[in-house]
N, CA, C and O atoms as CSV, one atom per row, in Angstrom:
chain,resi,resn,atom,element,x,y,z
A,1,MET,N,N,-6.550,-24.340,78.575
A,1,MET,CA,C,-6.148,-24.816,79.885
A,1,MET,C,C,-4.904,-24.062,80.326
A,1,MET,O,O,-3.980,-23.861,79.538
A,2,LYS,N,N,-4.882,-23.654,81.562
A,2,LYS,CA,C,-3.701,-23.022,82.148
A,2,LYS,C,C,-3.182,-23.943,83.246
A,2,LYS,O,O,-3.599,-23.848,84.400
A,3,ALA,N,N,-2.272,-24.831,82.874
A,3,ALA,CA,C,-1.715,-25.775,83.841
A,3,ALA,C,C,-0.791,-25.039,84.804
A,3,ALA,O,O,-0.058,-24.132,84.410
A,4,THR,N,N,-0.837,-25.437,86.052
A,4,THR,CA,C,0.025,-24.825,87.063
A,4,THR,C,C,1.213,-25.700,87.419
A,4,THR,O,O,2.051,-25.301,88.228
A,5,GLY,N,N,1.300,-26.881,86.834
A,5,GLY,CA,C,2.391,-27.796,87.120
A,5,GLY,C,C,1.926,-29.224,86.913
A,5,GLY,O,O,0.773,-29.461,86.553
A,6,LEU,N,N,2.804,-30.157,87.136
A,6,LEU,CA,C,2.474,-31.580,87.041
A,6,LEU,C,C,2.041,-32.044,88.424
A,6,LEU,O,O,2.843,-32.028,89.359
A,7,HIS,N,N,0.787,-32.455,88.569
A,7,HIS,CA,C,0.266,-32.855,89.873
A,7,HIS,C,C,0.845,-34.195,90.323
A,7,HIS,O,O,1.403,-34.293,91.416
A,8,HIS,N,N,0.714,-35.232,89.482
A,8,HIS,CA,C,1.266,-36.537,89.843
A,8,HIS,C,C,1.507,-37.393,88.608
A,8,HIS,O,O,0.964,-37.148,87.531
A,9,VAL,N,N,2.334,-38.395,88.808
A,9,VAL,CA,C,2.597,-39.434,87.819
A,9,VAL,C,C,2.380,-40.754,88.540
A,9,VAL,O,O,2.869,-40.931,89.656
A,10,THR,N,N,1.656,-41.683,87.925
A,10,THR,CA,C,1.467,-42.999,88.524
A,10,THR,C,C,2.278,-44.016,87.741
A,10,THR,O,O,2.223,-44.064,86.512
A,11,ILE,N,N,3.030,-44.825,88.470
A,11,ILE,CA,C,3.913,-45.823,87.865
A,11,ILE,C,C,3.493,-47.200,88.357
A,11,ILE,O,O,3.375,-47.430,89.561
A,12,ARG,N,N,3.268,-48.111,87.421
A,12,ARG,CA,C,2.957,-49.501,87.777
A,12,ARG,C,C,4.266,-50.230,88.038
A,12,ARG,O,O,5.211,-50.120,87.257
A,13,VAL,N,N,4.319,-50.974,89.134
A,13,VAL,CA,C,5.528,-51.706,89.507
A,13,VAL,C,C,5.170,-53.158,89.832
A,13,VAL,O,O,4.056,-53.453,90.266
A,14,GLN,N,N,6.126,-54.050,89.618
A,14,GLN,CA,C,5.888,-55.471,89.889
A,14,GLN,C,C,5.672,-55.737,91.379
A,14,GLN,O,O,4.767,-56.486,91.747
A,15,ASP,N,N,6.490,-55.135,92.234
A,15,ASP,CA,C,6.462,-55.427,93.667
A,15,ASP,C,C,6.494,-54.105,94.444
A,15,ASP,O,O,7.571,-53.562,94.693
A,16,PRO,N,N,5.324,-53.585,94.829
A,16,PRO,CA,C,5.296,-52.300,95.523
A,16,PRO,C,C,6.125,-52.255,96.810
A,16,PRO,O,O,6.722,-51.224,97.121
A,17,ASP,N,N,6.168,-53.356,97.557
A,17,ASP,CA,C,6.951,-53.358,98.799
A,17,ASP,C,C,8.445,-53.216,98.511
A,17,ASP,O,O,9.134,-52.439,99.171
A,18,ALA,N,N,8.946,-53.962,97.529
A,18,ALA,CA,C,10.355,-53.861,97.149
A,18,ALA,C,C,10.655,-52.484,96.564
A,18,ALA,O,O,11.715,-51.911,96.818
A,19,THR,N,N,9.722,-51.960,95.782
A,19,THR,CA,C,9.891,-50.628,95.206
A,19,THR,C,C,9.997,-49.591,96.307
A,19,THR,O,O,10.863,-48.717,96.262
A,20,ARG,N,N,9.112,-49.687,97.306
A,20,ARG,CA,C,9.145,-48.734,98.417
A,20,ARG,C,C,10.492,-48.774,99.125
A,20,ARG,O,O,11.104,-47.734,99.369
A,21,LEU,N,N,10.945,-49.965,99.451
A,21,LEU,CA,C,12.238,-50.091,100.138
A,21,LEU,C,C,13.366,-49.477,99.322
A,21,LEU,O,O,14.222,-48.786,99.875
A,22,TRP,N,N,13.378,-49.717,98.015
A,22,TRP,CA,C,14.434,-49.199,97.148
A,22,TRP,C,C,14.404,-47.674,97.118
A,22,TRP,O,O,15.441,-47.033,97.285
A,23,TYR,N,N,13.238,-47.093,96.909
A,23,TYR,CA,C,13.141,-45.636,96.816
A,23,TYR,C,C,13.426,-44.963,98.162
A,23,TYR,O,O,13.968,-43.858,98.199
A,24,GLU,N,N,13.064,-45.622,99.264
A,24,GLU,CA,C,13.386,-45.060,100.577
A,24,GLU,C,C,14.890,-45.130,100.842
A,24,GLU,O,O,15.499,-44.154,101.280
A,25,LYS,N,N,15.482,-46.300,100.572
A,25,LYS,CA,C,16.901,-46.507,100.862
A,25,LYS,C,C,17.799,-45.714,99.918
A,25,LYS,O,O,18.731,-45.046,100.366
A,26,VAL,N,N,17.528,-45.783,98.630
A,26,VAL,CA,C,18.424,-45.193,97.649
A,26,VAL,C,C,18.184,-43.696,97.461
A,26,VAL,O,O,19.137,-42.918,97.421
A,27,LEU,N,N,16.922,-43.287,97.344
A,27,LEU,CA,C,16.629,-41.871,97.077
A,27,LEU,C,C,16.164,-41.099,98.300
A,27,LEU,O,O,16.066,-39.873,98.260
A,28,GLY,N,N,15.877,-41.810,99.388
A,28,GLY,CA,C,15.444,-41.128,100.597
A,28,GLY,C,C,14.029,-40.569,100.532
A,28,GLY,O,O,13.685,-39.669,101.298
A,29,LEU,N,N,13.201,-41.093,99.620
A,29,LEU,CA,C,11.822,-40.612,99.525
A,29,LEU,C,C,11.000,-41.112,100.710
A,29,LEU,O,O,11.239,-42.202,101.230
A,30,GLN,N,N,10.048,-40.318,101.120
A,30,GLN,CA,C,9.112,-40.710,102.174
A,30,GLN,C,C,7.748,-40.896,101.535
A,30,GLN,O,O,7.356,-40.121,100.662
A,31,PHE,N,N,7.027,-41.918,101.963
A,31,PHE,CA,C,5.773,-42.280,101.323
A,31,PHE,C,C,4.556,-42.050,102.195
A,31,PHE,O,O,4.594,-42.182,103.418
A,32,ILE,N,N,3.482,-41.702,101.519
A,32,ILE,CA,C,2.150,-41.659,102.098
A,32,ILE,C,C,1.452,-42.901,101.561
A,32,ILE,O,O,1.536,-43.189,100.367
A,33,GLU,N,N,0.771,-43.634,102.420
A,33,GLU,CA,C,0.024,-44.807,101.975
A,33,GLU,C,C,-1.402,-44.395,101.632
A,33,GLU,O,O,-2.102,-43.786,102.441
A,34,LEU,N,N,-1.810,-44.735,100.431
A,34,LEU,CA,C,-3.161,-44.433,99.961
A,34,LEU,C,C,-3.951,-45.741,99.932
A,34,LEU,O,O,-3.798,-46.546,99.014
A,35,HIS,N,N,-4.791,-45.945,100.936
A,35,HIS,CA,C,-5.566,-47.183,101.030
A,35,HIS,C,C,-6.770,-47.087,100.097
A,35,HIS,O,O,-7.469,-46.074,100.072
A,36,VAL,N,N,-7.002,-48.152,99.332
A,36,VAL,CA,C,-8.084,-48.169,98.350
A,36,VAL,C,C,-8.938,-49.421,98.519
A,36,VAL,O,O,-8.482,-50.436,99.046
A,37,ASP,N,N,-10.173,-49.329,98.067
A,37,ASP,CA,C,-11.055,-50.488,98.109
A,37,ASP,C,C,-11.105,-51.145,96.732
A,37,ASP,O,O,-10.360,-50.765,95.829
A,38,GLU,N,N,-11.987,-52.130,96.578
A,38,GLU,CA,C,-12.008,-52.917,95.345
A,38,GLU,C,C,-12.412,-52.131,94.105
A,38,GLU,O,O,-12.201,-52.612,92.992
A,39,ARG,N,N,-12.986,-50.937,94.256
A,39,ARG,CA,C,-13.272,-50.117,93.074
A,39,ARG,C,C,-11.981,-49.746,92.352
A,39,ARG,O,O,-11.981,-49.550,91.137
A,40,VAL,N,N,-10.878,-49.649,93.099
A,40,VAL,CA,C,-9.566,-49.360,92.516
A,40,VAL,C,C,-8.749,-50.635,92.397
A,40,VAL,O,O,-8.203,-50.923,91.332
A,41,SER,N,N,-8.659,-51.399,93.471
A,41,SER,CA,C,-7.778,-52.577,93.499
A,41,SER,C,C,-8.318,-53.753,92.694
A,41,SER,O,O,-7.561,-54.667,92.366
A,42,GLY,N,N,-9.603,-53.752,92.372
A,42,GLY,CA,C,-10.203,-54.875,91.659
A,42,GLY,C,C,-9.625,-55.132,90.280
A,42,GLY,O,O,-9.815,-56.214,89.726
A,43,ILE,N,N,-8.917,-54.150,89.710
A,43,ILE,CA,C,-8.302,-54.347,88.385
A,43,ILE,C,C,-6.831,-54.733,88.493
A,43,ILE,O,O,-6.167,-54.959,87.481
A,44,TRP,N,N,-6.322,-54.807,89.730
A,44,TRP,CA,C,-4.921,-55.194,89.926
A,44,TRP,C,C,-4.761,-56.701,89.770
A,44,TRP,O,O,-5.731,-57.455,89.844
A,45,ARG,N,N,-3.513,-57.126,89.551
A,45,ARG,CA,C,-3.216,-58.555,89.431
A,45,ARG,C,C,-3.770,-59.282,90.657
A,45,ARG,O,O,-3.503,-58.886,91.791
A,46,GLY,N,N,-4.525,-60.321,90.430
A,46,GLY,CA,C,-5.112,-61.103,91.510
A,46,GLY,C,C,-6.450,-60.578,91.989
A,46,GLY,O,O,-7.090,-61.211,92.829
A,47,ASN,N,N,-6.889,-59.443,91.483
A,47,ASN,CA,C,-8.182,-58.837,91.831
A,47,ASN,C,C,-8.423,-58.731,93.343
A,47,ASN,O,O,-9.447,-59.211,93.830
A,48,PRO,N,N,-7.499,-58.109,94.095
A,48,PRO,CA,C,-7.714,-57.997,95.541
A,48,PRO,C,C,-8.909,-57.091,95.859
A,48,PRO,O,O,-9.281,-56.230,95.062
A,49,THR,N,N,-9.498,-57.304,97.035
A,49,THR,CA,C,-10.660,-56.507,97.440
A,49,THR,C,C,-10.247,-55.177,98.078
A,49,THR,O,O,-11.092,-54.311,98.303
A,50,SER,N,N,-8.959,-55.012,98.368
A,50,SER,CA,C,-8.437,-53.744,98.882
A,50,SER,C,C,-6.935,-53.732,98.646
A,50,SER,O,O,-6.350,-54.743,98.258
A,51,GLY,N,N,-6.332,-52.608,98.878
A,51,GLY,CA,C,-4.888,-52.523,98.689
A,51,GLY,C,C,-4.371,-51.136,99.023
A,51,GLY,O,O,-5.100,-50.277,99.519
A,52,THR,N,N,-3.104,-50.947,98.740
A,52,THR,CA,C,-2.443,-49.691,99.058
A,52,THR,C,C,-1.608,-49.241,97.872
A,52,THR,O,O,-0.875,-50.027,97.273
A,53,MET,N,N,-1.732,-47.963,97.547
A,53,MET,CA,C,-0.818,-47.330,96.601
A,53,MET,C,C,0.099,-46.443,97.443
A,53,MET,O,O,-0.271,-46.010,98.534
A,54,LEU,N,N,1.276,-46.183,96.930
A,54,LEU,CA,C,2.260,-45.384,97.648
A,54,LEU,C,C,2.479,-44.074,96.915
A,54,LEU,O,O,2.612,-44.069,95.691
A,55,ALA,N,N,2.518,-42.965,97.638
A,55,ALA,CA,C,2.734,-41.663,97.022
A,55,ALA,C,C,3.893,-40.964,97.725
A,55,ALA,O,O,3.963,-40.933,98.954
A,56,ALA,N,N,4.801,-40.404,96.924
A,56,ALA,CA,C,5.924,-39.631,97.454
A,56,ALA,C,C,5.873,-38.246,96.821
A,56,ALA,O,O,5.724,-38.111,95.606
A,57,GLN,N,N,5.997,-37.230,97.652
A,57,GLN,CA,C,6.000,-35.875,97.116
A,57,GLN,C,C,7.403,-35.517,96.666
A,57,GLN,O,O,8.370,-35.670,97.412
A,58,VAL,N,N,7.499,-35.035,95.429
A,58,VAL,CA,C,8.761,-34.599,94.841
A,58,VAL,C,C,8.527,-33.162,94.392
A,58,VAL,O,O,7.940,-32.921,93.337
A,59,GLY,N,N,8.984,-32.218,95.192
A,59,GLY,CA,C,8.673,-30.822,94.912
A,59,GLY,C,C,7.184,-30.607,95.069
A,59,GLY,O,O,6.599,-30.989,96.083
A,60,ALA,N,N,6.573,-30.004,94.082
A,60,ALA,CA,C,5.129,-29.753,94.120
A,60,ALA,C,C,4.331,-30.906,93.527
A,60,ALA,O,O,3.101,-30.859,93.527
A,61,SER,N,N,4.997,-31.935,93.025
A,61,SER,CA,C,4.328,-33.056,92.359
A,61,SER,C,C,4.416,-34.314,93.205
A,61,SER,O,O,5.194,-34.390,94.156
A,62,PHE,N,N,3.604,-35.299,92.841
A,62,PHE,CA,C,3.628,-36.592,93.517
A,62,PHE,C,C,3.985,-37.683,92.519
A,62,PHE,O,O,3.583,-37.635,91.356
A,63,VAL,N,N,4.746,-38.671,92.987
A,63,VAL,CA,C,4.993,-39.898,92.239
A,63,VAL,C,C,4.227,-40.980,92.992
A,63,VAL,O,O,4.459,-41.210,94.178
A,64,VAL,N,N,3.313,-41.639,92.286
A,64,VAL,CA,C,2.468,-42.661,92.884
A,64,VAL,C,C,2.875,-44.013,92.304
A,64,VAL,O,O,3.022,-44.152,91.090
A,65,PHE,N,N,3.056,-45.008,93.170
A,65,PHE,CA,C,3.400,-46.358,92.743
A,65,PHE,C,C,2.203,-47.262,93.008
A,65,PHE,O,O,1.653,-47.275,94.109
A,66,ALA,N,N,1.803,-48.023,91.980
A,66,ALA,CA,C,0.646,-48.911,92.076
A,66,ALA,C,C,1.029,-50.296,91.575
A,66,ALA,O,O,1.921,-50.435,90.739
A,67,PRO,N,N,0.349,-51.327,92.089
A,67,PRO,CA,C,0.611,-52.686,91.626
A,67,PRO,C,C,0.252,-52.857,90.153
A,67,PRO,O,O,-0.464,-52.032,89.586
A,68,PRO,N,N,0.749,-53.925,89.535
A,68,PRO,CA,C,0.428,-54.176,88.125
A,68,PRO,C,C,-1.041,-54.531,87.938
A,68,PRO,O,O,-1.704,-55.028,88.848
A,69,LEU,N,N,-1.528,-54.262,86.734
A,69,LEU,CA,C,-2.906,-54.620,86.388
A,69,LEU,C,C,-3.020,-56.113,86.119
A,69,LEU,O,O,-2.041,-56.777,85.777
A,70,GLU,N,N,-4.232,-56.625,86.281
A,70,GLU,CA,C,-4.511,-58.029,85.958
A,70,GLU,C,C,-4.097,-58.273,84.510
A,70,GLU,O,O,-4.406,-57.469,83.630
A,71,GLY,N,N,-3.405,-59.373,84.264
A,71,GLY,CA,C,-2.943,-59.703,82.923
A,71,GLY,C,C,-1.505,-59.288,82.655
A,71,GLY,O,O,-0.946,-59.644,81.618
A,72,THR,N,N,-0.895,-58.541,83.571
A,72,THR,CA,C,0.507,-58.147,83.402
A,72,THR,C,C,1.399,-59.345,83.702
A,72,THR,O,O,1.255,-59.992,84.739
A,73,SER,N,N,2.305,-59.630,82.803
A,73,SER,CA,C,3.240,-60.743,82.987
A,73,SER,C,C,4.127,-60.507,84.203
A,73,SER,O,O,4.527,-59.376,84.482
A,74,GLN,N,N,4.432,-61.586,84.921
A,74,GLN,CA,C,5.347,-61.505,86.068
A,74,GLN,C,C,6.747,-61.061,85.637
A,74,GLN,O,O,7.505,-60.519,86.441
A,75,GLN,N,N,7.088,-61.294,84.365
A,75,GLN,CA,C,8.415,-60.947,83.865
A,75,GLN,C,C,8.463,-59.561,83.212
A,75,GLN,O,O,9.530,-59.127,82.778
A,76,ASP,N,N,7.343,-58.873,83.138
A,76,ASP,CA,C,7.312,-57.579,82.456
A,76,ASP,C,C,8.201,-56.571,83.178
A,76,ASP,O,O,8.207,-56.483,84.406
A,77,ARG,N,N,8.950,-55.813,82.376
A,77,ARG,CA,C,9.788,-54.733,82.899
A,77,ARG,C,C,9.627,-53.549,81.971
A,77,ARG,O,O,9.244,-53.698,80.810
A,78,PHE,N,N,9.918,-52.394,82.485
A,78,PHE,CA,C,9.802,-51.171,81.706
A,78,PHE,C,C,10.759,-51.193,80.516
A,78,PHE,O,O,11.872,-51.711,80.609
A,79,SER,N,N,10.312,-50.628,79.401
A,79,SER,CA,C,11.169,-50.446,78.237
A,79,SER,C,C,10.801,-49.143,77.550
A,79,SER,O,O,9.638,-48.913,77.218
A,80,GLU,N,N,11.786,-48.303,77.342
A,80,GLU,CA,C,11.544,-47.049,76.624
A,80,GLU,C,C,11.376,-47.281,75.124
A,80,GLU,O,O,11.158,-46.334,74.369
A,81,TYR,N,N,11.476,-48.542,74.690
A,81,TYR,CA,C,11.299,-48.866,73.277
A,81,TYR,C,C,9.841,-49.119,72.922
A,81,TYR,O,O,9.537,-49.551,71.810
A,82,ARG,N,N,8.940,-48.852,73.862
A,82,ARG,CA,C,7.505,-48.927,73.593
A,82,ARG,C,C,6.953,-47.514,73.644
A,82,ARG,O,O,7.568,-46.628,74.238
A,83,VAL,N,N,5.825,-47.300,73.042
A,83,VAL,CA,C,5.178,-45.989,73.101
A,83,VAL,C,C,4.779,-45.724,74.548
A,83,VAL,O,O,4.245,-46.601,75.228
A,84,GLY,N,N,5.042,-44.516,75.004
A,84,GLY,CA,C,4.719,-44.146,76.381
A,84,GLY,C,C,5.876,-43.373,76.988
A,84,GLY,O,O,6.615,-42.684,76.284
A,85,VAL,N,N,6.023,-43.488,78.258
A,85,VAL,CA,C,7.061,-42.752,78.980
A,85,VAL,C,C,8.444,-43.251,78.582
A,85,VAL,O,O,8.667,-44.457,78.472
A,86,ASP,N,N,9.364,-42.330,78.367
A,86,ASP,CA,C,10.752,-42.675,78.086
A,86,ASP,C,C,11.555,-42.684,79.387
A,86,ASP,O,O,12.256,-43.655,79.673
A,87,HIS,N,N,11.460,-41.628,80.164
A,87,HIS,CA,C,12.145,-41.537,81.451
A,87,HIS,C,C,11.504,-40.419,82.264
A,87,HIS,O,O,10.701,-39.641,81.748
A,88,LEU,N,N,11.866,-40.350,83.530
A,88,LEU,CA,C,11.385,-39.304,84.424
A,88,LEU,C,C,12.586,-38.540,84.956
A,88,LEU,O,O,13.626,-39.136,85.239
A,89,ALA,N,N,12.454,-37.239,85.093
A,89,ALA,CA,C,13.556,-36.417,85.594
A,89,ALA,C,C,13.071,-35.556,86.753
A,89,ALA,O,O,11.974,-34.998,86.715
A,90,ILE,N,N,13.902,-35.457,87.778
A,90,ILE,CA,C,13.620,-34.596,88.925
A,90,ILE,C,C,14.705,-33.530,88.993
A,90,ILE,O,O,15.816,-33.739,88.506
A,91,GLY,N,N,14.393,-32.414,89.583
A,91,GLY,CA,C,15.363,-31.332,89.718
A,91,GLY,C,C,16.025,-31.363,91.081
A,91,GLY,O,O,15.410,-31.748,92.076
A,92,VAL,N,N,17.278,-30.956,91.119
A,92,VAL,CA,C,17.996,-30.800,92.383
A,92,VAL,C,C,18.619,-29.406,92.408
A,92,VAL,O,O,18.840,-28.793,91.363
A,93,ALA,N,N,18.899,-28.918,93.611
A,93,ALA,CA,C,19.303,-27.527,93.791
A,93,ALA,C,C,20.745,-27.221,93.399
A,93,ALA,O,O,21.033,-26.137,92.891
A,94,ASP,N,N,21.655,-28.175,93.635
A,94,ASP,CA,C,23.057,-27.850,93.359
A,94,ASP,C,C,23.857,-29.094,93.000
A,94,ASP,O,O,23.381,-30.218,93.157
A,95,ARG,N,N,25.077,-28.880,92.517
A,95,ARG,CA,C,25.934,-29.980,92.066
A,95,ARG,C,C,26.289,-30.937,93.198
A,95,ARG,O,O,26.476,-32.131,92.968
A,96,ALA,N,N,26.380,-30.420,94.407
A,96,ALA,CA,C,26.674,-31.284,95.550
A,96,ALA,C,C,25.599,-32.365,95.705
A,96,ALA,O,O,25.905,-33.494,96.089
A,97,GLU,N,N,24.339,-32.020,95.405
A,97,GLU,CA,C,23.257,-33.010,95.455
A,97,GLU,C,C,23.482,-34.105,94.418
A,97,GLU,O,O,23.272,-35.284,94.700
A,98,LEU,N,N,23.910,-33.717,93.222
A,98,LEU,CA,C,24.194,-34.704,92.177
A,98,LEU,C,C,25.330,-35.626,92.605
A,98,LEU,O,O,25.237,-36.843,92.450
A,99,GLU,N,N,26.385,-35.055,93.136
A,99,GLU,CA,C,27.539,-35.858,93.555
A,99,GLU,C,C,27.178,-36.787,94.712
A,99,GLU,O,O,27.627,-37.933,94.749
A,100,ALA,N,N,26.370,-36.301,95.654
A,100,ALA,CA,C,25.926,-37.144,96.769
A,100,ALA,C,C,25.048,-38.283,96.254
A,100,ALA,O,O,25.123,-39.405,96.754
A,101,LEU,N,N,24.219,-37.991,95.255
A,101,LEU,CA,C,23.370,-39.026,94.671
A,101,LEU,C,C,24.208,-40.116,94.024
A,101,LEU,O,O,23.903,-41.299,94.176
A,102,VAL,N,N,25.248,-39.743,93.313
A,102,VAL,CA,C,26.139,-40.730,92.684
A,102,VAL,C,C,26.722,-41.646,93.755
A,102,VAL,O,O,26.738,-42.865,93.585
A,103,THR,N,N,27.196,-41.074,94.846
A,103,THR,CA,C,27.766,-41.860,95.947
A,103,THR,C,C,26.726,-42.818,96.519
A,103,THR,O,O,27.020,-43.989,96.755
A,104,THR,N,N,25.511,-42.321,96.740
A,104,THR,CA,C,24.431,-43.148,97.284
A,104,THR,C,C,24.066,-44.271,96.325
A,104,THR,O,O,23.926,-45.422,96.738
A,105,LEU,N,N,23.913,-43.944,95.059
A,105,LEU,CA,C,23.555,-44.962,94.066
A,105,LEU,C,C,24.607,-46.056,94.003
A,105,LEU,O,O,24.280,-47.241,94.059
A,106,ARG,N,N,25.853,-45.668,93.889
A,106,ARG,CA,C,26.936,-46.660,93.789
A,106,ARG,C,C,27.037,-47.494,95.065
A,106,ARG,O,O,27.310,-48.693,95.008
A,107,GLY,N,N,26.815,-46.857,96.212
A,107,GLY,CA,C,26.828,-47.584,97.483
A,107,GLY,C,C,25.725,-48.618,97.573
A,107,GLY,O,O,25.862,-49.627,98.263
A,108,ALA,N,N,24.621,-48.361,96.868
A,108,ALA,CA,C,23.493,-49.297,96.845
A,108,ALA,C,C,23.595,-50.291,95.690
A,108,ALA,O,O,22.687,-51.097,95.484
A,109,GLY,N,N,24.701,-50.238,94.929
A,109,GLY,CA,C,24.890,-51.158,93.817
A,109,GLY,C,C,24.091,-50.795,92.573
A,109,GLY,O,O,23.865,-51.641,91.708
A,110,VAL,N,N,23.660,-49.532,92.480
A,110,VAL,CA,C,22.885,-49.075,91.331
A,110,VAL,C,C,23.848,-48.510,90.295
A,110,VAL,O,O,24.664,-47.644,90.609
A,111,GLN,N,N,23.757,-49.000,89.056
A,111,GLN,CA,C,24.654,-48.547,87.997
A,111,GLN,C,C,24.323,-47.118,87.583
A,111,GLN,O,O,23.160,-46.768,87.386
A,112,THR,N,N,25.352,-46.310,87.458
A,112,THR,CA,C,25.220,-44.945,86.964
A,112,THR,C,C,26.545,-44.541,86.329
A,112,THR,O,O,27.606,-45.029,86.719
A,113,GLU,N,N,26.474,-43.663,85.367
A,113,GLU,CA,C,27.686,-43.126,84.745
A,113,GLU,C,C,28.207,-41.929,85.524
A,113,GLU,O,O,29.198,-41.314,85.128
A,114,GLY,N,N,27.550,-41.593,86.625
A,114,GLY,CA,C,27.956,-40.447,87.428
A,114,GLY,C,C,27.357,-39.167,86.862
A,114,GLY,O,O,26.366,-39.202,86.132
A,115,VAL,N,N,27.961,-38.050,87.202
A,115,VAL,CA,C,27.471,-36.765,86.719
A,115,VAL,C,C,27.847,-36.624,85.246
A,115,VAL,O,O,29.019,-36.715,84.880
A,116,GLU,N,N,26.833,-36.402,84.409
A,116,GLU,CA,C,27.030,-36.228,82.969
A,116,GLU,C,C,26.522,-34.842,82.587
A,116,GLU,O,O,25.907,-34.144,83.394
A,117,HIS,N,N,26.789,-34.459,81.346
A,117,HIS,CA,C,26.335,-33.150,80.877
A,117,HIS,C,C,25.416,-33.322,79.672
A,117,HIS,O,O,25.764,-33.990,78.698
A,118,ASP,N,N,24.240,-32.711,79.755
A,118,ASP,CA,C,23.276,-32.708,78.661
A,118,ASP,C,C,23.588,-31.479,77.804
A,118,ASP,O,O,23.378,-30.344,78.232
A,119,HIS,N,N,24.083,-31.715,76.608
A,119,HIS,CA,C,24.481,-30.606,75.736
A,119,HIS,C,C,23.280,-29.891,75.121
A,119,HIS,O,O,23.397,-28.738,74.703
A,120,VAL,N,N,22.142,-30.551,75.061
A,120,VAL,CA,C,20.942,-29.903,74.536
A,120,VAL,C,C,20.419,-28.866,75.529
A,120,VAL,O,O,20.141,-27.727,75.156
A,121,LEU,N,N,20.289,-29.265,76.788
A,121,LEU,CA,C,19.785,-28.357,77.825
A,121,LEU,C,C,20.899,-27.578,78.524
A,121,LEU,O,O,20.633,-26.654,79.293
A,122,ASP,N,N,22.162,-27.967,78.247
A,122,ASP,CA,C,23.327,-27.358,78.890
A,122,ASP,C,C,23.222,-27.440,80.415
A,122,ASP,O,O,23.424,-26.456,81.127
A,123,LYS,N,N,22.896,-28.657,80.894
A,123,LYS,CA,C,22.758,-28.890,82.332
A,123,LYS,C,C,23.436,-30.212,82.701
A,123,LYS,O,O,23.496,-31.142,81.898
A,124,ASP,N,N,23.940,-30.272,83.926
A,124,ASP,CA,C,24.493,-31.510,84.455
A,124,ASP,C,C,23.367,-32.363,85.027
A,124,ASP,O,O,22.361,-31.843,85.510
A,125,TYR,N,N,23.552,-33.694,84.963
A,125,TYR,CA,C,22.528,-34.610,85.455
A,125,TYR,C,C,23.164,-35.951,85.823
A,125,TYR,O,O,24.316,-36.224,85.488
A,126,VAL,N,N,22.381,-36.782,86.523
A,126,VAL,CA,C,22.764,-38.148,86.866
A,126,VAL,C,C,21.620,-39.053,86.414
A,126,VAL,O,O,20.463,-38.805,86.754
A,127,ALA,N,N,21.935,-40.096,85.655
A,127,ALA,CA,C,20.923,-41.048,85.183
A,127,ALA,C,C,21.114,-42.382,85.908
A,127,ALA,O,O,22.236,-42.791,86.206
A,128,PHE,N,N,19.985,-43.050,86.186
A,128,PHE,CA,C,20.012,-44.361,86.848
A,128,PHE,C,C,18.671,-45.039,86.607
A,128,PHE,O,O,17.726,-44.407,86.133
A,129,ARG,N,N,18.586,-46.337,86.937
A,129,ARG,CA,C,17.347,-47.094,86.750
A,129,ARG,C,C,16.900,-47.705,88.074
A,129,ARG,O,O,17.713,-48.085,88.916
A,130,ASP,N,N,15.568,-47.787,88.228
A,130,ASP,CA,C,15.007,-48.387,89.440
A,130,ASP,C,C,14.855,-49.899,89.245
A,130,ASP,O,O,15.203,-50.409,88.180
A,131,PRO,N,N,14.349,-50.625,90.237
A,131,PRO,CA,C,14.237,-52.085,90.113
A,131,PRO,C,C,13.342,-52.572,88.966
A,131,PRO,O,O,13.481,-53.712,88.525
A,132,ASP,N,N,12.425,-51.725,88.479
A,132,ASP,CA,C,11.576,-52.111,87.351
A,132,ASP,C,C,12.136,-51.622,86.020
A,132,ASP,O,O,11.447,-51.667,85.001
A,133,ASN,N,N,13.385,-51.156,86.027
A,133,ASN,CA,C,14.120,-50.697,84.849
A,133,ASN,C,C,13.686,-49.313,84.348
A,133,ASN,O,O,14.040,-48.923,83.235
A,134,ILE,N,N,12.931,-48.578,85.149
A,134,ILE,CA,C,12.517,-47.239,84.759
A,134,ILE,C,C,13.711,-46.299,84.926
A,134,ILE,O,O,14.328,-46.239,85.989
A,135,GLN,N,N,14.021,-45.571,83.864
A,135,GLN,CA,C,15.146,-44.635,83.950
A,135,GLN,C,C,14.698,-43.339,84.607
A,135,GLN,O,O,13.683,-42.745,84.245
A,136,TRP,N,N,15.487,-42.926,85.578
A,136,TRP,CA,C,15.310,-41.659,86.266
A,136,TRP,C,C,16.537,-40.807,85.994
A,136,TRP,O,O,17.635,-41.323,85.791
A,137,GLU,N,N,16.339,-39.516,85.993
A,137,GLU,CA,C,17.449,-38.568,85.877
A,137,GLU,C,C,17.249,-37.491,86.930
A,137,GLU,O,O,16.126,-37.045,87.166
A,138,ALA,N,N,18.326,-37.080,87.554
A,138,ALA,CA,C,18.312,-35.938,88.473
A,138,ALA,C,C,19.069,-34.824,87.773
A,138,ALA,O,O,20.256,-34.966,87.477
A,139,TYR,N,N,18.390,-33.716,87.508
A,139,TYR,CA,C,18.952,-32.593,86.767
A,139,TYR,C,C,19.222,-31.423,87.695
A,139,TYR,O,O,18.449,-31.145,88.612
A,140,LEU,N,N,20.314,-30.754,87.443
A,140,LEU,CA,C,20.631,-29.535,88.159
A,140,LEU,C,C,19.665,-28.449,87.681
A,140,LEU,O,O,19.614,-28.136,86.492
A,141,ASP,N,N,18.902,-27.878,88.616
A,141,ASP,CA,C,17.945,-26.807,88.252
A,141,ASP,C,C,18.662,-25.562,87.798
A,141,ASP,O,O,18.019,-24.569,87.457
């Protein structure tokens, strides 16, 4: 296989509407609504006959947000202590973007340690968590 990049990542969230508002307000992402019928939505919590997934383009890739599956606890939150995704990282063009992100995050009440340095990759980054506790990092390209 000759992969050309990461096409998309789908993330299950407790409340897609709240997630959308948070990502729009805090990160400035714009969403495309992907309307689906019961072939897709029928496995979601409550087994709806239709629904909407949200997709945001991040560079050449998409981040897709979908409702939880049937059987998911209302109290479930992301934990990197389970097998699966640990965190997601996006690239930014310059340090000013990282500093602006810190200001935006703190203004929205989102906890962050500010701009940090990854000694393994020798790059600066900003780490933060979304409303479902998923850790995101913005790395200087």
